[in-house]
Each structure stands twice: as C-alpha cells, then as structure tokens.
C-alpha positions as CSV (number, residue, x, y, z in Angstrom):
1,M,166.9,-172.6,141.7
2,R,170.2,-172.6,142.0
3,V,170.6,-168.9,141.8
4,Q,168.7,-168.9,145.3
5,Q,170.4,-171.9,146.7
6,A,174.1,-169.6,146.1
7,A,172.0,-166.5,147.5
8,S,170.8,-168.7,150.5
9,T,174.1,-170.2,151.4
10,L,176.2,-166.7,150.9
11,A,173.5,-165.5,153.4
12,A,174.3,-168.3,155.6
13,L,177.9,-167.7,155.0
14,G,177.7,-163.9,156.1
15,T,175.7,-164.6,159.4
16,L,178.4,-167.3,160.0
17,A,181.1,-164.2,159.5
18,V,179.6,-161.9,162.1
19,I,178.8,-164.4,164.5
20,V,182.9,-165.5,164.1
21,F,183.7,-161.7,164.1
22,T,181.8,-160.7,166.9
23,W,183.0,-163.6,168.8
24,I,186.8,-162.6,168.1
25,S,186.2,-159.0,168.8
26,L,184.7,-159.9,172.3
27,K,187.5,-162.6,173.3
28,Q,190.1,-159.7,172.5
29,V,188.1,-157.4,174.3
30,D,187.8,-159.5,177.2
31,N,191.8,-160.4,176.7
32,E,192.3,-156.5,177.1
33,H,190.3,-156.4,180.4
34,T,192.1,-159.6,181.7
35,L,195.5,-157.9,181.3
36,T,194.1,-154.6,182.5
37,R,193.0,-156.2,185.4
38,E,196.2,-157.9,186.0
39,G,198.1,-155.0,185.5
40,Q,196.1,-153.2,188.2
41,V,197.0,-156.1,190.7
42,T,200.2,-155.9,190.0
43,D,200.4,-151.6,190.4
44,R,198.5,-152.6,194.2
45,Y,200.7,-155.4,195.0
46,N,204.1,-153.6,194.2
47,A,202.6,-150.3,196.0
48,A,201.3,-152.6,199.0
49,V,204.7,-154.0,199.5
50,G,206.2,-150.4,199.2
51,N,204.1,-149.3,202.1
52,I,204.8,-151.9,204.7
53,G,208.1,-150.7,204.5
54,D,207.3,-147.4,205.1
55,E,208.5,-145.8,208.6
56,S,204.9,-144.5,209.5
57,L,202.9,-147.1,211.0
58,E,199.6,-145.8,209.6
59,V,201.4,-146.2,205.8
60,R,202.0,-149.6,207.3
61,L,198.6,-150.7,208.1
62,G,197.3,-149.5,204.6
63,G,200.0,-151.6,203.2
64,I,198.6,-154.5,204.8
65,H,195.0,-154.4,204.7
66,A,195.9,-153.6,200.8
67,L,197.8,-157.3,200.8
68,H,194.5,-158.8,202.5
69,R,192.2,-157.3,200.0
70,I,194.6,-158.8,197.0
71,M,194.3,-162.0,198.8
72,E,190.8,-162.1,198.2
73,D,190.8,-160.2,194.5
74,S,193.7,-162.3,193.1
75,P,194.3,-165.5,194.4
76,R,197.2,-166.1,192.3
77,D,199.2,-163.7,194.1
78,Q,198.0,-165.3,197.7
79,P,201.1,-167.3,198.2
80,S,203.7,-164.9,197.7
81,I,201.5,-162.4,199.9
82,V,201.6,-165.4,202.4
83,D,205.4,-165.4,202.5
84,V,205.3,-161.4,202.5
85,L,203.3,-161.0,205.4
86,S,205.2,-163.8,207.7
87,T,208.1,-162.6,207.0
88,Y,207.1,-159.0,208.3
89,I,205.3,-160.3,211.4
90,R,208.8,-162.2,212.4
91,S,210.7,-159.3,211.6
92,H,208.1,-157.0,213.3
93,A,207.5,-159.6,216.4
94,K,210.8,-159.1,218.0
95,K,212.6,-162.5,219.2
96,A,211.1,-164.1,221.6
97,K,212.0,-164.2,225.1
98,Q,210.8,-167.6,226.3
99,Y,211.6,-167.2,229.8
100,T,209.7,-164.0,230.8
101,S,206.1,-163.9,231.8
102,V,205.0,-160.2,230.7
103,V,202.4,-160.3,228.0
104,V,202.8,-157.6,225.5
105,E,200.1,-157.5,223.1
106,P,201.1,-157.5,219.1
107,S,201.8,-154.0,217.8
108,S,198.6,-153.2,215.8
109,D,200.3,-154.0,212.1
110,V,201.8,-157.2,213.6
111,Q,197.7,-158.0,214.5
112,A,196.6,-156.9,211.1
113,A,198.7,-158.9,209.4
114,L,198.5,-162.3,211.5
115,T,194.2,-161.2,211.0
116,A,194.9,-161.6,207.2
117,L,197.1,-164.9,207.6
118,G,194.6,-166.0,209.8
119,T,191.4,-165.9,207.9
120,R,192.6,-166.4,204.7
121,D,191.2,-169.0,202.2
122,V,193.7,-171.9,202.2
123,N,192.7,-173.3,199.1
124,H,195.1,-170.6,197.3
125,D,198.1,-171.2,199.1
126,G,199.8,-173.4,196.5
127,I,203.1,-174.3,198.5
128,A,203.5,-171.6,200.8
129,R,203.2,-172.1,204.5
130,V,202.8,-169.7,207.3
131,N,206.0,-169.0,208.8
132,L,206.3,-167.6,212.3
133,S,209.0,-169.0,213.8
134,G,210.6,-167.3,216.6
135,A,208.2,-164.4,217.1
136,D,206.9,-163.3,219.7
137,L,203.4,-163.2,219.6
138,G,202.1,-163.0,223.2
139,G,198.5,-161.7,224.3
140,A,197.8,-162.3,219.7
141,Y,194.3,-162.9,218.9
142,L,194.1,-165.5,216.9
143,V,190.9,-166.9,217.1
144,G,190.2,-169.5,214.6
145,A,192.9,-168.7,212.9
146,K,193.4,-170.7,209.9
147,L,197.2,-172.2,210.8
148,A,197.4,-175.7,209.7
149,G,200.8,-176.6,208.8
150,A,202.1,-173.6,210.3
151,D,205.9,-173.0,211.4
152,L,205.9,-172.0,214.8
153,T,208.8,-173.6,216.4
154,N,209.9,-171.3,219.3
155,A,207.3,-168.9,219.0
156,R,206.2,-167.2,222.1
157,L,202.3,-166.9,222.3
158,L,202.1,-166.6,226.2
159,G,198.6,-165.7,226.7
160,A,197.6,-166.0,223.3
161,Y,193.8,-166.7,221.8
162,L,193.6,-169.6,219.8
163,S,189.9,-170.9,220.8
164,G,188.6,-173.0,217.4
165,A,192.1,-172.7,215.7
166,D,193.3,-175.1,213.1
167,L,196.8,-176.0,213.9
168,T,196.6,-179.2,212.1
169,N,200.2,-180.7,211.6
170,A,201.8,-177.3,212.8
171,N,205.0,-177.4,214.0
172,L,205.0,-176.1,217.7
173,G,208.3,-177.3,218.4
174,G,209.5,-175.4,221.7
175,V,206.5,-173.1,221.8
176,N,205.5,-171.1,224.9
177,L,201.5,-171.2,224.8
178,K,202.0,-171.0,228.9
179,D,197.9,-169.1,229.6
180,A,197.2,-169.7,226.0
181,Y,193.4,-169.9,225.2
182,L,193.1,-172.9,223.1
183,R,189.8,-174.2,224.1
184,G,188.2,-176.4,221.1
185,A,191.6,-175.8,218.9
186,F,192.2,-178.3,216.4
187,L,195.6,-179.6,216.9
188,H,195.7,-183.4,215.3
189,E,199.3,-184.7,214.4
190,A,200.8,-181.5,215.3
191,R,204.0,-181.4,217.1
192,L,204.5,-180.4,220.0
193,I,207.9,-181.9,221.4
194,T,209.6,-179.6,224.9
195,A,206.3,-177.0,224.0
196,N,205.3,-175.2,227.2
197,L,201.8,-175.3,227.7
198,D,201.5,-174.8,231.8
199,D,198.2,-173.5,232.4
200,A,196.7,-173.9,229.0
201,H,193.1,-174.0,228.3
202,L,192.7,-177.0,226.1
203,A,189.1,-177.6,226.8
204,Y,187.4,-179.9,224.1
205,A,190.9,-179.8,222.1
206,D,191.8,-182.0,219.3
207,L,195.3,-183.7,220.1
208,T,194.7,-187.0,218.4
209,N,198.5,-188.1,217.3
210,A,199.9,-184.6,218.6
211,D,203.3,-185.3,219.3
212,L,203.8,-183.8,223.2
213,E,206.9,-185.6,224.1
214,Y,208.5,-183.9,227.3
215,A,206.0,-181.0,226.9
216,A,205.4,-179.3,230.1
217,L,201.3,-179.3,230.7
218,R,201.2,-178.6,234.4
219,D,197.8,-177.2,235.6
220,A,196.6,-177.4,231.9
221,D,193.0,-177.9,231.5
222,L,192.6,-180.6,229.2
223,T,188.8,-181.5,230.3
224,K,187.3,-183.3,227.7
225,A,190.0,-183.0,225.4
226,N,190.9,-186.1,222.7
227,L,194.3,-187.4,223.0
228,T,193.8,-190.6,221.5
229,E,197.2,-191.9,219.7
230,A,198.9,-188.8,221.0
231,N,202.6,-188.9,222.3
232,L,202.9,-188.0,225.9
233,S,205.8,-189.9,226.8
234,Y,208.1,-187.6,229.5
235,A,205.1,-185.0,229.5
236,D,204.5,-183.0,233.0
237,L,201.0,-183.2,233.4
238,T,201.2,-182.4,237.3
239,E,197.9,-181.3,238.5
240,A,196.7,-181.0,235.1
241,D,192.8,-181.4,234.6
242,L,191.7,-184.5,232.8
243,H,188.3,-184.6,233.0
244,D,186.4,-186.5,230.7
245,A,189.5,-186.6,228.4
246,N,190.0,-189.3,225.9
247,L,193.6,-191.1,226.2
248,T,193.1,-194.0,224.1
249,N,196.0,-195.9,223.1
250,A,198.1,-192.6,224.3
251,N,201.7,-192.9,225.1
252,L,202.3,-192.1,228.7
253,T,205.8,-193.4,229.1
254,K,207.5,-191.7,231.8
255,A,204.5,-189.1,232.3
256,N,204.1,-187.4,235.5
257,L,200.5,-187.6,236.5
258,K,200.9,-186.5,239.5
259,D,197.8,-184.8,241.1
260,A,196.6,-185.0,237.9
261,L,192.3,-184.7,237.6
262,T,191.3,-187.8,235.9
263,P,187.3,-188.6,237.0
264,G,185.9,-190.5,233.7
265,T,188.8,-190.3,231.6
266,M,189.1,-193.0,229.1
267,G,192.2,-194.8,228.2
268,L,194.2,-194.4,231.0
269,P,196.2,-197.3,231.9
270,S,195.4,-199.4,235.4
271,G,197.9,-197.4,237.8
272,R,197.7,-194.1,236.9
273,P,197.9,-192.1,239.1
C-alpha cells in the first residue's frame, strides 16, 4: 500500500515537474521573442530617423511613414517620435511670414509628418506634446487632427483645413488662422490671444472658456459657435456672423461688434450692437 502511495506521489511530482519545466521554457521563449521584437523596433526606429535626414524627398517620406507605423506597433516609442516629428516639421516648414496673404501648401514630407501626428493614439503620448510653434503651415490639411494641448504659438495656418480638429487647451497665441476652416473644431480652453481669425470659418466650433483677448475676428463665420464664458475682451468682431452663437457669460469688455450679425445669439448683453 505504501509502495503504491509513494509511486503515485512520485508520478504526481513528475507531472508537476514537467508542467513547471514547460512553463519556464515557454516563458523563456516569450522573453526571447520580446527581446527580438524590441531589437527589431529599435533597428527600424534608428533607420527611420536616419532616413528623415536624407537629402532625397522620397527617402525622407519613407522615414516619416516608417515612424508613423512604429507609433502604431510600439506605443512606448511614441513620445520620442512625437518630439522627432514636431522638430522635423518646425525645421522643414520655414519660419512663418505672418503678413503675407499667399498660401503655399506644405511640402509632401511636412504634410505626411502632420498626418502622422494628427492621427496618432494620444493615449500613448506620455508627457510628449506636439510643438509646431512658429511653423508656416498655410493650407495644411489637418481635418480631425488630434492637437489637444499642442503649442502652435505664432504659427501660420492661413487657409488651413482644421474642421473637426481637437485643439482643446492648445496654445494658439499670435497664430494666423485667417481664412482657415475650423467648422466644428474643438477649441475648449484654447489660448488665442492676439490670434488672427479674420474670415475664419468657425461655425459650430466649441470655443467655451477660450481666451480670445485682442483676437481679430473680422468677417469670421461664428454661426452656432459656442462661446460660453469665452474671453473676448478687446476682440475685433467687426462684421462677424454670430447667428445663433452662444455668448452666455462671455467677456465682451471693449470688444468691437460693429456691424456684427447677431440674430438669435444667446447671452449678448443689452445694447450690443
């Protein structure tokens, strides 16, 4: 009887040993695969960064597309790629000339980098932030772009396409958005101090709590825009279209509403215009 029990115990221990050994072996294989994948991603990353510095446009484009794919495949590398692509755009989109009305669309490589940044999964950004300050991005296609918290100070986005873009809490101080398309854009708590939004298309845009002090909004289309608690002090809204806009609790101190169209506008103080 004792011999049978001992045999059964040994058999059970043998089975357990096999299971443990198998688990350890599988774990080692998995770790090796992980290391291999990480090594491959590192090689891809280094190659892509090298390519975006190439003189050939085609090679640079390949490098940008490679970085875009790496962000999708390796979320841990996304913060550094956001910084790399932001720097690339600032370097290749020449310093903004704020006062020219000529729109020259971004080169194909700059537009590709903008697309990569605008379509990324922001949940993997970590502490990285898109920084396009001072860049000339006139005519850029950024429809639906994910630019919440981005630094766009003094950038030139003349005639840019930003409909539905998320610019929540973005810094747009001094930006030139004249003639830009921002229909339905999210600009909640965006900082737009001294921004040029003349003739901009802002219908249905969310500008709640936005800071538009000294902003130029002449002839801007703000139809059904939400400007609840926005700061519009000293803003120039001459001939702006404010049909059905929501200005509840907005700060309009010294704002210029000359010839502004305001039928149906909510929250407009009495006596204006």
